[in-house]
ROLUM-325844 format. One record per residue (C-alpha): z negated, y, x negated; residue number from 1. Coordinates in nm, 3 decimals. Example, Ala and Ser with C-alpha at 12.3 -4.5 7.8 and 13.67 -1.06 7.14 Angstrom:
BEGIN
<atom pz="-0.780" py="-0.450" px="-1.230" nuti="1"/>
<atom pz="-0.714" py="-0.106" px="-1.367" nuti="2"/>
***
This chain:
BEGIN
<atom pz="1.383" py="0.537" px="-0.427" nuti="1"/>
<atom pz="1.240" py="0.499" px="-0.078" nuti="2"/>
<atom pz="1.329" py="0.736" px="0.204" nuti="3"/>
<atom pz="0.968" py="0.859" px="0.213" nuti="4"/>
<atom pz="0.983" py="0.969" px="-0.150" nuti="5"/>
<atom pz="1.325" py="1.129" px="-0.099" nuti="6"/>
<atom pz="1.188" py="1.333" px="0.191" nuti="7"/>
<atom pz="0.882" py="1.432" px="-0.012" nuti="8"/>
<atom pz="1.105" py="1.567" px="-0.291" nuti="9"/>
<atom pz="1.334" py="1.747" px="-0.043" nuti="10"/>
<atom pz="1.030" py="1.919" px="0.106" nuti="11"/>
<atom pz="0.931" py="2.045" px="-0.240" nuti="12"/>
<atom pz="1.288" py="2.152" px="-0.307" nuti="13"/>
<atom pz="1.299" py="2.348" px="0.017" nuti="14"/>
<atom pz="0.966" py="2.512" px="-0.061" nuti="15"/>
<atom pz="1.042" py="2.624" px="-0.417" nuti="16"/>
<atom pz="1.415" py="2.688" px="-0.390" nuti="17"/>
<atom pz="1.502" py="2.735" px="-0.022" nuti="18"/>
<atom pz="1.823" py="2.912" px="-0.119" nuti="19"/>
<atom pz="1.944" py="2.584" px="-0.275" nuti="20"/>
<atom pz="1.836" py="2.353" px="0.009" nuti="21"/>
<atom pz="2.089" py="2.284" px="0.280" nuti="22"/>
<atom pz="1.923" py="2.315" px="0.626" nuti="23"/>
<atom pz="2.167" py="2.059" px="0.766" nuti="24"/>
<atom pz="2.087" py="1.813" px="0.484" nuti="25"/>
<atom pz="1.713" py="1.857" px="0.531" nuti="26"/>
<atom pz="1.727" py="1.831" px="0.910" nuti="27"/>
<atom pz="1.939" py="1.517" px="0.881" nuti="28"/>
<atom pz="1.684" py="1.357" px="0.650" nuti="29"/>
<atom pz="1.388" py="1.450" px="0.870" nuti="30"/>
<atom pz="1.533" py="1.366" px="1.210" nuti="31"/>
<atom pz="1.623" py="1.008" px="1.127" nuti="32"/>
<atom pz="1.479" py="0.727" px="1.331" nuti="33"/>
<atom pz="1.277" py="0.592" px="1.040" nuti="34"/>
<atom pz="1.102" py="0.911" px="0.927" nuti="35"/>
<atom pz="0.740" py="0.818" px="0.864" nuti="36"/>
<atom pz="0.541" py="1.141" px="0.842" nuti="37"/>
<atom pz="0.213" py="0.963" px="0.776" nuti="38"/>
<atom pz="0.365" py="0.800" px="0.466" nuti="39"/>
<atom pz="0.509" py="1.132" px="0.349" nuti="40"/>
<atom pz="0.167" py="1.295" px="0.376" nuti="41"/>
<atom pz="0.005" py="0.999" px="0.200" nuti="42"/>
<atom pz="0.241" py="1.057" px="-0.093" nuti="43"/>
<atom pz="0.137" py="1.423" px="-0.089" nuti="44"/>
<atom pz="-0.230" py="1.319" px="-0.100" nuti="45"/>
<atom pz="-0.173" py="1.087" px="-0.394" nuti="46"/>
<atom pz="0.006" py="1.368" px="-0.578" nuti="47"/>
<atom pz="-0.274" py="1.614" px="-0.488" nuti="48"/>
<atom pz="-0.026" py="1.838" px="-0.306" nuti="49"/>
<atom pz="-0.129" py="1.774" px="0.054" nuti="50"/>
<atom pz="-0.212" py="2.134" px="0.158" nuti="51"/>
<atom pz="0.106" py="2.264" px="-0.005" nuti="52"/>
<atom pz="0.331" py="2.003" px="0.158" nuti="53"/>
<atom pz="0.160" py="2.026" px="0.497" nuti="54"/>
<atom pz="0.193" py="2.404" px="0.505" nuti="55"/>
<atom pz="0.565" py="2.368" px="0.427" nuti="56"/>
<atom pz="0.646" py="2.104" px="0.689" nuti="57"/>
<atom pz="0.464" py="2.280" px="0.974" nuti="58"/>
<atom pz="0.775" py="2.497" px="0.997" nuti="59"/>
<atom pz="1.003" py="2.198" px="1.059" nuti="60"/>
<atom pz="1.087" py="2.119" px="1.426" nuti="61"/>
<atom pz="1.105" py="1.748" px="1.336" nuti="62"/>
<atom pz="0.736" py="1.757" px="1.235" nuti="63"/>
<atom pz="0.596" py="1.924" px="1.547" nuti="64"/>
<atom pz="0.537" py="1.613" px="1.760" nuti="65"/>
<atom pz="0.361" py="1.428" px="1.478" nuti="66"/>
<atom pz="0.154" py="1.735" px="1.396" nuti="67"/>
<atom pz="0.044" py="1.778" px="1.758" nuti="68"/>
<atom pz="-0.066" py="1.415" px="1.771" nuti="69"/>
<atom pz="-0.262" py="1.438" px="1.444" nuti="70"/>
<atom pz="-0.474" py="1.757" px="1.450" nuti="71"/>
<atom pz="-0.697" py="1.631" px="1.168" nuti="72"/>
<atom pz="-0.423" py="1.716" px="0.919" nuti="73"/>
<atom pz="-0.447" py="2.084" px="1.007" nuti="74"/>
<atom pz="-0.826" py="2.074" px="0.977" nuti="75"/>
<atom pz="-0.807" py="1.893" px="0.641" nuti="76"/>
<atom pz="-0.561" py="2.151" px="0.506" nuti="77"/>
<atom pz="-0.767" py="2.443" px="0.631" nuti="78"/>
<atom pz="-1.086" py="2.310" px="0.473" nuti="79"/>
<atom pz="-0.911" py="2.221" px="0.146" nuti="80"/>
<atom pz="-0.749" py="2.563" px="0.108" nuti="81"/>
<atom pz="-1.071" py="2.738" px="0.206" nuti="82"/>
<atom pz="-1.263" py="2.537" px="-0.056" nuti="83"/>
<atom pz="-1.002" py="2.623" px="-0.320" nuti="84"/>
<atom pz="-1.025" py="2.992" px="-0.232" nuti="85"/>
<atom pz="-1.402" py="2.972" px="-0.283" nuti="86"/>
<atom pz="-1.352" py="2.799" px="-0.620" nuti="87"/>
<atom pz="-1.106" py="3.068" px="-0.725" nuti="88"/>
<atom pz="-1.347" py="3.347" px="-0.633" nuti="89"/>
<atom pz="-1.632" py="3.166" px="-0.807" nuti="90"/>
<atom pz="-1.431" py="3.138" px="-1.126" nuti="91"/>
<atom pz="-1.323" py="3.502" px="-1.120" nuti="92"/>
<atom pz="-1.688" py="3.601" px="-1.072" nuti="93"/>
<atom pz="-1.788" py="3.378" px="-1.366" nuti="94"/>
<atom pz="-1.514" py="3.517" px="-1.587" nuti="95"/>
<atom pz="-1.630" py="3.871" px="-1.511" nuti="96"/>
<atom pz="-1.975" py="3.763" px="-1.630" nuti="97"/>
<atom pz="-1.819" py="3.645" px="-1.956" nuti="98"/>
<atom pz="-1.640" py="3.979" px="-1.994" nuti="99"/>
<atom pz="-1.961" py="4.172" px="-1.930" nuti="100"/>
<atom pz="-2.114" py="3.989" px="-2.227" nuti="101"/>
<atom pz="-1.814" py="4.062" px="-2.451" nuti="102"/>
<atom pz="-1.696" py="3.702" px="-2.443" nuti="103"/>
<atom pz="-1.337" py="3.629" px="-2.345" nuti="104"/>
<atom pz="-1.273" py="3.251" px="-2.333" nuti="105"/>
<atom pz="-0.917" py="3.123" px="-2.323" nuti="106"/>
<atom pz="-0.830" py="2.987" px="-1.977" nuti="107"/>
<atom pz="-0.608" py="2.677" px="-1.974" nuti="108"/>
<atom pz="-0.399" py="2.559" px="-1.678" nuti="109"/>
<atom pz="-0.607" py="2.578" px="-1.354" nuti="110"/>
<atom pz="-0.596" py="2.932" px="-1.219" nuti="111"/>
<atom pz="-0.307" py="3.019" px="-1.453" nuti="112"/>
<atom pz="-0.092" py="2.740" px="-1.307" nuti="113"/>
<atom pz="-0.198" py="2.822" px="-0.951" nuti="114"/>
<atom pz="-0.069" py="3.175" px="-0.997" nuti="115"/>
<atom pz="0.280" py="3.027" px="-1.046" nuti="116"/>
<atom pz="0.274" py="2.919" px="-0.679" nuti="117"/>
<atom pz="0.271" py="3.280" px="-0.559" nuti="118"/>
<atom pz="0.123" py="3.340" px="-0.215" nuti="119"/>
<atom pz="0.045" py="2.967" px="-0.189" nuti="120"/>
<atom pz="-0.166" py="2.966" px="-0.506" nuti="121"/>
<atom pz="-0.471" py="2.819" px="-0.332" nuti="122"/>
<atom pz="-0.258" py="2.552" px="-0.163" nuti="123"/>
<atom pz="-0.228" py="2.396" px="-0.512" nuti="124"/>
<atom pz="-0.575" py="2.239" px="-0.562" nuti="125"/>
<atom pz="-0.768" py="2.245" px="-0.890" nuti="126"/>
<atom pz="-1.066" py="2.015" px="-0.924" nuti="127"/>
<atom pz="-1.213" py="2.227" px="-1.203" nuti="128"/>
<atom pz="-1.139" py="2.513" px="-1.439" nuti="129"/>
<atom pz="-1.090" py="2.467" px="-1.814" nuti="130"/>
<atom pz="-1.190" py="2.729" px="-2.069" nuti="131"/>
<atom pz="-1.159" py="2.706" px="-2.447" nuti="132"/>
<atom pz="-1.408" py="2.870" px="-2.685" nuti="133"/>
<atom pz="-1.479" py="2.872" px="-3.055" nuti="134"/>
<atom pz="-1.781" py="2.670" px="-3.167" nuti="135"/>
<atom pz="-1.959" py="2.985" px="-3.281" nuti="136"/>
<atom pz="-1.959" py="3.107" px="-2.918" nuti="137"/>
<atom pz="-2.095" py="2.784" px="-2.768" nuti="138"/>
<atom pz="-2.460" py="2.889" px="-2.735" nuti="139"/>
<atom pz="-2.368" py="3.226" px="-2.584" nuti="140"/>
<atom pz="-2.125" py="3.064" px="-2.338" nuti="141"/>
<atom pz="-2.390" py="2.815" px="-2.225" nuti="142"/>
<atom pz="-2.640" py="3.096" px="-2.171" nuti="143"/>
<atom pz="-2.391" py="3.284" px="-1.950" nuti="144"/>
<atom pz="-2.302" py="2.974" px="-1.749" nuti="145"/>
<atom pz="-2.666" py="2.883" px="-1.690" nuti="146"/>
<atom pz="-2.752" py="3.243" px="-1.597" nuti="147"/>
<atom pz="-2.476" py="3.220" px="-1.333" nuti="148"/>
<atom pz="-2.632" py="2.906" px="-1.185" nuti="149"/>
<atom pz="-2.426" py="2.637" px="-1.357" nuti="150"/>
<atom pz="-2.594" py="2.316" px="-1.467" nuti="151"/>
<atom pz="-2.488" py="2.122" px="-1.774" nuti="152"/>
<atom pz="-2.384" py="1.762" px="-1.715" nuti="153"/>
<atom pz="-2.460" py="1.633" px="-2.068" nuti="154"/>
<atom pz="-2.522" py="1.768" px="-2.417" nuti="155"/>
<atom pz="-2.268" py="1.740" px="-2.698" nuti="156"/>
<atom pz="-2.351" py="1.574" px="-3.029" nuti="157"/>
<atom pz="-2.572" py="1.786" px="-3.255" nuti="158"/>
<atom pz="-2.289" py="1.900" px="-3.486" nuti="159"/>
<atom pz="-2.029" py="1.924" px="-3.208" nuti="160"/>
<atom pz="-1.787" py="1.728" px="-3.424" nuti="161"/>
<atom pz="-1.649" py="1.487" px="-3.163" nuti="162"/>
<atom pz="-1.694" py="1.663" px="-2.830" nuti="163"/>
<atom pz="-1.389" py="1.774" px="-2.632" nuti="164"/>
<atom pz="-1.566" py="1.957" px="-2.353" nuti="165"/>
<atom pz="-1.905" py="2.007" px="-2.191" nuti="166"/>
<atom pz="-1.899" py="2.000" px="-1.811" nuti="167"/>
<atom pz="-2.095" py="2.243" px="-1.593" nuti="168"/>
<atom pz="-2.141" py="2.229" px="-1.216" nuti="169"/>
<atom pz="-2.236" py="2.487" px="-0.957" nuti="170"/>
<atom pz="-2.238" py="2.469" px="-0.580" nuti="171"/>
<atom pz="-1.870" py="2.566" px="-0.556" nuti="172"/>
<atom pz="-1.712" py="2.503" px="-0.895" nuti="173"/>
<atom pz="-1.691" py="2.270" px="-1.192" nuti="174"/>
<atom pz="-1.615" py="2.424" px="-1.531" nuti="175"/>
<atom pz="-1.516" py="2.233" px="-1.843" nuti="176"/>
<atom pz="-1.615" py="2.424" px="-2.155" nuti="177"/>
<atom pz="-1.373" py="2.303" px="-2.425" nuti="178"/>
<atom pz="-1.435" py="2.309" px="-2.797" nuti="179"/>
<atom pz="-1.093" py="2.153" px="-2.855" nuti="180"/>
<atom pz="-0.809" py="2.101" px="-2.608" nuti="181"/>
<atom pz="-0.747" py="1.725" px="-2.626" nuti="182"/>
<atom pz="-1.043" py="1.534" px="-2.766" nuti="183"/>
<atom pz="-1.054" py="1.306" px="-3.067" nuti="184"/>
<atom pz="-1.025" py="0.960" px="-2.914" nuti="185"/>
<atom pz="-0.702" py="0.880" px="-3.098" nuti="186"/>
<atom pz="-0.481" py="0.993" px="-3.382" nuti="187"/>
<atom pz="-0.236" py="1.123" px="-3.120" nuti="188"/>
<atom pz="-0.495" py="1.355" px="-2.967" nuti="189"/>
<atom pz="-0.608" py="1.478" px="-3.308" nuti="190"/>
<atom pz="-0.247" py="1.560" px="-3.387" nuti="191"/>
<atom pz="-0.218" py="1.749" px="-3.057" nuti="192"/>
<atom pz="-0.524" py="1.957" px="-3.143" nuti="193"/>
<atom pz="-0.367" py="2.058" px="-3.475" nuti="194"/>
<atom pz="-0.107" py="2.263" px="-3.290" nuti="195"/>
<atom pz="-0.376" py="2.483" px="-3.134" nuti="196"/>
<atom pz="-0.584" py="2.575" px="-3.437" nuti="197"/>
<atom pz="-0.466" py="2.937" px="-3.428" nuti="198"/>
<atom pz="-0.465" py="3.017" px="-3.057" nuti="199"/>
<atom pz="-0.765" py="3.249" px="-3.094" nuti="200"/>
<atom pz="-0.566" py="3.472" px="-3.330" nuti="201"/>
<atom pz="-0.322" py="3.570" px="-3.056" nuti="202"/>
<atom pz="-0.398" py="3.775" px="-2.749" nuti="203"/>
<atom pz="-0.243" py="3.724" px="-2.404" nuti="204"/>
<atom pz="-0.398" py="3.841" px="-2.080" nuti="205"/>
<atom pz="-0.287" py="3.810" px="-1.720" nuti="206"/>
<atom pz="-0.433" py="3.995" px="-1.424" nuti="207"/>
<atom pz="-0.543" py="3.779" px="-1.132" nuti="208"/>
<atom pz="-0.695" py="3.957" px="-0.832" nuti="209"/>
<atom pz="-0.792" py="4.251" px="-1.048" nuti="210"/>
<atom pz="-0.956" py="4.045" px="-1.324" nuti="211"/>
<atom pz="-0.811" py="4.038" px="-1.675" nuti="212"/>
<atom pz="-0.793" py="3.672" px="-1.776" nuti="213"/>
<atom pz="-0.734" py="3.572" px="-2.138" nuti="214"/>
<atom pz="-0.499" py="3.282" px="-2.184" nuti="215"/>
<atom pz="-0.261" py="3.144" px="-2.445" nuti="216"/>
<atom pz="0.074" py="3.298" px="-2.527" nuti="217"/>
<atom pz="0.362" py="3.152" px="-2.320" nuti="218"/>
<atom pz="0.471" py="2.946" px="-2.621" nuti="219"/>
<atom pz="0.127" py="2.794" px="-2.677" nuti="220"/>
<atom pz="0.051" py="2.747" px="-2.308" nuti="221"/>
<atom pz="0.383" py="2.576" px="-2.242" nuti="222"/>
<atom pz="0.322" py="2.341" px="-2.536" nuti="223"/>
<atom pz="-0.029" py="2.278" px="-2.406" nuti="224"/>
<atom pz="0.098" py="2.188" px="-2.057" nuti="225"/>
<atom pz="0.353" py="1.943" px="-2.199" nuti="226"/>
<atom pz="0.096" py="1.788" px="-2.433" nuti="227"/>
<atom pz="-0.157" py="1.767" px="-2.149" nuti="228"/>
<atom pz="0.088" py="1.585" px="-1.922" nuti="229"/>
<atom pz="0.197" py="1.360" px="-2.209" nuti="230"/>
<atom pz="-0.167" py="1.277" px="-2.287" nuti="231"/>
<atom pz="-0.221" py="1.165" px="-1.928" nuti="232"/>
<atom pz="0.113" py="0.982" px="-1.925" nuti="233"/>
<atom pz="0.019" py="0.765" px="-2.223" nuti="234"/>
<atom pz="-0.318" py="0.693" px="-2.065" nuti="235"/>
<atom pz="-0.372" py="0.663" px="-1.692" nuti="236"/>
<atom pz="-0.051" py="0.833" px="-1.584" nuti="237"/>
<atom pz="0.040" py="1.170" px="-1.439" nuti="238"/>
<atom pz="0.201" py="1.296" px="-1.121" nuti="239"/>
<atom pz="0.448" py="1.534" px="-0.962" nuti="240"/>
<atom pz="0.206" py="1.827" px="-0.956" nuti="241"/>
<atom pz="0.184" py="1.833" px="-1.337" nuti="242"/>
<atom pz="0.564" py="1.825" px="-1.354" nuti="243"/>
<atom pz="0.579" py="2.119" px="-1.112" nuti="244"/>
<atom pz="0.332" py="2.319" px="-1.321" nuti="245"/>
<atom pz="0.548" py="2.272" px="-1.630" nuti="246"/>
<atom pz="0.879" py="2.347" px="-1.458" nuti="247"/>
<atom pz="0.746" py="2.655" px="-1.279" nuti="248"/>
<atom pz="0.596" py="2.781" px="-1.606" nuti="249"/>
<atom pz="0.928" py="2.744" px="-1.788" nuti="250"/>
<atom pz="1.115" py="2.905" px="-1.498" nuti="251"/>
<atom pz="0.893" py="3.212" px="-1.532" nuti="252"/>
<atom pz="0.851" py="3.232" px="-1.911" nuti="253"/>
<atom pz="1.157" py="3.058" px="-2.060" nuti="254"/>
<atom pz="1.281" py="3.371" px="-2.239" nuti="255"/>
<atom pz="0.940" py="3.430" px="-2.400" nuti="256"/>
<atom pz="0.895" py="3.077" px="-2.533" nuti="257"/>
<atom pz="0.964" py="3.014" px="-2.902" nuti="258"/>
<atom pz="1.174" py="2.702" px="-2.857" nuti="259"/>
<atom pz="1.208" py="2.630" px="-3.228" nuti="260"/>
<atom pz="0.828" py="2.617" px="-3.255" nuti="261"/>
<atom pz="0.772" py="2.401" px="-2.946" nuti="262"/>
<atom pz="1.050" py="2.167" px="-3.059" nuti="263"/>
<atom pz="0.859" py="2.102" px="-3.379" nuti="264"/>
<atom pz="0.545" py="2.039" px="-3.175" nuti="265"/>
<atom pz="0.709" py="1.802" px="-2.929" nuti="266"/>
<atom pz="0.890" py="1.620" px="-3.209" nuti="267"/>
<atom pz="0.558" py="1.580" px="-3.390" nuti="268"/>
<atom pz="0.408" py="1.378" px="-3.104" nuti="269"/>
<atom pz="0.733" py="1.227" px="-2.975" nuti="270"/>
<atom pz="0.749" py="1.417" px="-2.645" nuti="271"/>
<atom pz="1.102" py="1.566" px="-2.653" nuti="272"/>
<atom pz="1.253" py="1.285" px="-2.444" nuti="273"/>
<atom pz="0.959" py="1.305" px="-2.206" nuti="274"/>
<atom pz="1.013" py="1.677" px="-2.151" nuti="275"/>
<atom pz="1.391" py="1.627" px="-2.121" nuti="276"/>
<atom pz="1.331" py="1.381" px="-1.838" nuti="277"/>
<atom pz="1.106" py="1.631" px="-1.657" nuti="278"/>
<atom pz="1.381" py="1.893" px="-1.675" nuti="279"/>
<atom pz="1.638" py="1.637" px="-1.558" nuti="280"/>
<atom pz="1.422" py="1.545" px="-1.257" nuti="281"/>
<atom pz="1.348" py="1.906" px="-1.172" nuti="282"/>
<atom pz="1.712" py="2.009" px="-1.188" nuti="283"/>
<atom pz="1.833" py="1.701" px="-1.000" nuti="284"/>
<atom pz="1.580" py="1.680" px="-0.716" nuti="285"/>
<atom pz="1.406" py="2.017" px="-0.692" nuti="286"/>
<atom pz="1.694" py="2.262" px="-0.752" nuti="287"/>
<atom pz="1.557" py="2.405" px="-1.075" nuti="288"/>
<atom pz="1.825" py="2.533" px="-1.313" nuti="289"/>
<atom pz="1.647" py="2.502" px="-1.647" nuti="290"/>
<atom pz="1.826" py="2.463" px="-1.978" nuti="291"/>
<atom pz="1.840" py="2.102" px="-2.094" nuti="292"/>
<atom pz="1.749" py="2.131" px="-2.460" nuti="293"/>
<atom pz="1.695" py="1.764" px="-2.539" nuti="294"/>
<atom pz="1.845" py="1.426" px="-2.452" nuti="295"/>
<atom pz="1.696" py="1.253" px="-2.144" nuti="296"/>
<atom pz="1.565" py="0.900" px="-2.194" nuti="297"/>
<atom pz="1.487" py="0.734" px="-1.861" nuti="298"/>
<atom pz="1.414" py="0.993" px="-1.589" nuti="299"/>
<atom pz="1.439" py="0.749" px="-1.296" nuti="300"/>
<atom pz="1.176" py="0.519" px="-1.449" nuti="301"/>
<atom pz="0.953" py="0.814" px="-1.526" nuti="302"/>
<atom pz="0.974" py="0.931" px="-1.165" nuti="303"/>
<atom pz="0.885" py="0.582" px="-1.042" nuti="304"/>
<atom pz="0.582" py="0.586" px="-1.272" nuti="305"/>
<atom pz="0.474" py="0.926" px="-1.139" nuti="306"/>
<atom pz="0.488" py="0.802" px="-0.780" nuti="307"/>
<atom pz="0.308" py="0.479" px="-0.874" nuti="308"/>
<atom pz="0.021" py="0.634" px="-1.069" nuti="309"/>
<atom pz="-0.039" py="0.956" px="-0.876" nuti="310"/>
<atom pz="-0.182" py="1.275" px="-1.018" nuti="311"/>
<atom pz="-0.409" py="1.119" px="-1.282" nuti="312"/>
<atom pz="-0.352" py="0.746" px="-1.248" nuti="313"/>
<atom pz="-0.693" py="0.708" px="-1.085" nuti="314"/>
<atom pz="-0.609" py="0.655" px="-0.717" nuti="315"/>
<atom pz="-0.757" py="0.304" px="-0.721" nuti="316"/>
<atom pz="-0.982" py="0.094" px="-0.942" nuti="317"/>
<atom pz="-0.676" py="-0.114" px="-1.029" nuti="318"/>
<atom pz="-0.491" py="0.195" px="-1.155" nuti="319"/>
<atom pz="-0.791" py="0.315" px="-1.353" nuti="320"/>
<atom pz="-0.830" py="-0.023" px="-1.522" nuti="321"/>
<atom pz="-0.458" py="-0.029" px="-1.604" nuti="322"/>
<atom pz="-0.498" py="0.315" px="-1.761" nuti="323"/>
<atom pz="-0.782" py="0.193" px="-1.979" nuti="324"/>
<atom pz="-0.566" py="-0.099" px="-2.095" nuti="325"/>
<atom pz="-0.277" py="0.132" px="-2.179" nuti="326"/>
<atom pz="-0.501" py="0.376" px="-2.367" nuti="327"/>
<atom pz="-0.646" py="0.086" px="-2.565" nuti="328"/>
<atom pz="-0.298" py="-0.038" px="-2.654" nuti="329"/>
<atom pz="-0.184" py="0.309" px="-2.764" nuti="330"/>
<atom pz="-0.491" py="0.335" px="-2.985" nuti="331"/>
<atom pz="-0.454" py="-0.010" px="-3.143" nuti="332"/>
<atom pz="-0.079" py="-0.072" px="-3.127" nuti="333"/>
<atom pz="0.160" py="-0.280" px="-2.913" nuti="334"/>
<atom pz="0.085" py="-0.613" px="-3.082" nuti="335"/>
<atom pz="-0.272" py="-0.605" px="-2.955" nuti="336"/>
<atom pz="-0.155" py="-0.617" px="-2.594" nuti="337"/>
<atom pz="0.010" py="-0.959" px="-2.615" nuti="338"/>
<atom pz="-0.320" py="-1.145" px="-2.581" nuti="339"/>
<atom pz="-0.448" py="-1.102" px="-2.225" nuti="340"/>
<atom pz="-0.795" py="-1.242" px="-2.297" nuti="341"/>
<atom pz="-0.847" py="-1.002" px="-2.588" nuti="342"/>
<atom pz="-0.730" py="-0.716" px="-2.367" nuti="343"/>
<atom pz="-1.001" py="-0.805" px="-2.112" nuti="344"/>
<atom pz="-1.264" py="-0.835" px="-2.385" nuti="345"/>
<atom pz="-1.177" py="-0.492" px="-2.529" nuti="346"/>
<atom pz="-1.202" py="-0.354" px="-2.175" nuti="347"/>
<atom pz="-1.564" py="-0.471" px="-2.158" nuti="348"/>
<atom pz="-1.650" py="-0.389" px="-2.521" nuti="349"/>
<atom pz="-1.511" py="-0.044" px="-2.603" nuti="350"/>
<atom pz="-1.504" py="0.064" px="-2.967" nuti="351"/>
<atom pz="-1.781" py="0.279" px="-3.111" nuti="352"/>
<atom pz="-1.537" py="0.573" px="-3.133" nuti="353"/>
<atom pz="-1.453" py="0.534" px="-2.765" nuti="354"/>
<atom pz="-1.821" py="0.530" px="-2.672" nuti="355"/>
<atom pz="-1.872" py="0.851" px="-2.871" nuti="356"/>
<atom pz="-1.584" py="1.020" px="-2.686" nuti="357"/>
<atom pz="-1.731" py="0.918" px="-2.348" nuti="358"/>
<atom pz="-2.095" py="0.996" px="-2.432" nuti="359"/>
<atom pz="-2.116" py="1.238" px="-2.729" nuti="360"/>
<atom pz="-2.496" py="1.208" px="-2.751" nuti="361"/>
<atom pz="-2.446" py="0.851" px="-2.878" nuti="362"/>
<atom pz="-2.325" py="0.996" px="-3.208" nuti="363"/>
<atom pz="-2.685" py="1.102" px="-3.270" nuti="364"/>
<atom pz="-2.841" py="0.798" px="-3.096" nuti="365"/>
<atom pz="-2.610" py="0.501" px="-3.164" nuti="366"/>
<atom pz="-2.880" py="0.253" px="-3.061" nuti="367"/>
<atom pz="-2.831" py="0.374" px="-2.701" nuti="368"/>
<atom pz="-2.486" py="0.211" px="-2.691" nuti="369"/>
<atom pz="-2.650" py="-0.118" px="-2.588" nuti="370"/>
<atom pz="-2.810" py="0.011" px="-2.264" nuti="371"/>
<atom pz="-2.491" py="0.209" px="-2.192" nuti="372"/>
<atom pz="-2.296" py="-0.113" px="-2.231" nuti="373"/>
<atom pz="-2.526" py="-0.297" px="-1.988" nuti="374"/>
<atom pz="-2.476" py="-0.016" px="-1.736" nuti="375"/>
<atom pz="-2.100" py="-0.048" px="-1.785" nuti="376"/>
<atom pz="-2.112" py="-0.422" px="-1.718" nuti="377"/>
<atom pz="-2.316" py="-0.355" px="-1.403" nuti="378"/>
<atom pz="-2.061" py="-0.102" px="-1.276" nuti="379"/>
<atom pz="-1.783" py="-0.343" px="-1.363" nuti="380"/>
<atom pz="-1.941" py="-0.628" px="-1.168" nuti="381"/>
<atom pz="-2.007" py="-0.403" px="-0.868" nuti="382"/>
<atom pz="-1.644" py="-0.286" px="-0.872" nuti="383"/>
<atom pz="-1.737" py="0.077" px="-0.944" nuti="384"/>
<atom pz="-1.536" py="0.112" px="-1.264" nuti="385"/>
<atom pz="-1.280" py="-0.163" px="-1.228" nuti="386"/>
<atom pz="-1.151" py="-0.427" px="-0.992" nuti="387"/>
<atom pz="-1.389" py="-0.693" px="-0.869" nuti="388"/>
<atom pz="-1.212" py="-1.015" px="-0.960" nuti="389"/>
<atom pz="-0.967" py="-1.172" px="-1.201" nuti="390"/>
<atom pz="-0.677" py="-1.135" px="-0.958" nuti="391"/>
<atom pz="-0.747" py="-0.762" px="-0.958" nuti="392"/>
<atom pz="-0.756" py="-0.758" px="-1.336" nuti="393"/>
<atom pz="-0.426" py="-0.941" px="-1.345" nuti="394"/>
<atom pz="-0.274" py="-0.676" px="-1.120" nuti="395"/>
<atom pz="-0.403" py="-0.406" px="-1.354" nuti="396"/>
<atom pz="-0.262" py="-0.598" px="-1.648" nuti="397"/>
<atom pz="0.086" py="-0.614" px="-1.493" nuti="398"/>
<atom pz="0.080" py="-0.241" px="-1.409" nuti="399"/>
<atom pz="-0.024" py="-0.169" px="-1.768" nuti="400"/>
<atom pz="0.246" py="-0.402" px="-1.901" nuti="401"/>
<atom pz="0.515" py="-0.213" px="-1.711" nuti="402"/>
<atom pz="0.378" py="0.122" px="-1.830" nuti="403"/>
<atom pz="0.365" py="0.000" px="-2.190" nuti="404"/>
<atom pz="0.733" py="-0.096" px="-2.171" nuti="405"/>
<atom pz="0.802" py="0.260" px="-2.054" nuti="406"/>
<atom pz="0.602" py="0.403" px="-2.344" nuti="407"/>
<atom pz="0.814" py="0.198" px="-2.581" nuti="408"/>
<atom pz="1.126" py="0.369" px="-2.447" nuti="409"/>
<atom pz="0.973" py="0.704" px="-2.541" nuti="410"/>
<atom pz="0.882" py="0.577" px="-2.888" nuti="411"/>
<atom pz="0.506" py="0.601" px="-2.834" nuti="412"/>
<atom pz="0.471" py="0.231" px="-2.924" nuti="413"/>
***
């Protein structure tokens, strides 16, 4: 691991568990001749933790000279936190509108995870908020969203049989209205959804800034967070922030989680080793003291992958293309990845099921796949959805190849 990454992890350790961080150890790491603060902050940006990390390091004497010479970092943090505060208030206002119409959607991650960060809740950015409803409440939910000024991005298919979520935008906030938690693009995701068929039969509310927010029980929400991270891991990748959300959630709710139930869930999708590695990394680098309930597999390689891919594996076109290759391999099986040419062809010609998951309206208008495909080719050639040349594709292929080898160690392939 590079010194930059070590410092990044020590900053997080000092922020979450200052009682376990040695001031002398931290000062020694920060005061070295080779400390590159710009690189540390770039890692924080890639992990979508820049405001949180910046706010922490402003208290370090070793950071003061760099900070004084780079005032834009303070401005960026201020604007980012301010924008997140506005998104939080917008969501609470929207949720109150739901409550006033006797509708109480289940809130997943987002504001629930931010609350785990205490007084720095809005230093942990959320690009959108996710709410889960039953299909019977879809029309009513849309009416409330539109009455509050939200505009729908696209319609679901007529029977709402394949849609995962419908996205709505307002001036300050994006909301994803889920009809199922994980989508139906693969057998793995369908299996994940099966574990959340009964979440509407349980009741769990948390109060955030005076608003009663309905969410899942700690057992279900913990399983959802692990599944969500695992879903991203076997696709484009996932980052340190998702790991933090999971570890902080367990730290707060460990005694309320039904571990026998979540063990069955994680065993069902093959995520026990994945979760064990997250606990191992959290305990080793971030001073968590969580119970290790499963056998770790390859935590060091998982951490390398998290640093490589960033928060969602979409930092660059190369990473996004690699993610598409990995997702295709997971869907079709390892043997289909051995032929590079066929991998490139499948990248350009997605399956009908994949098209339906991207654009649900195509389920009702399958003849529109052809113009959608032409638009995809145009974006591909312009470099908007992939890399521009074969050397870029080769780089994506090698990233995907390394990630597929990691998936094999977890038994996904």
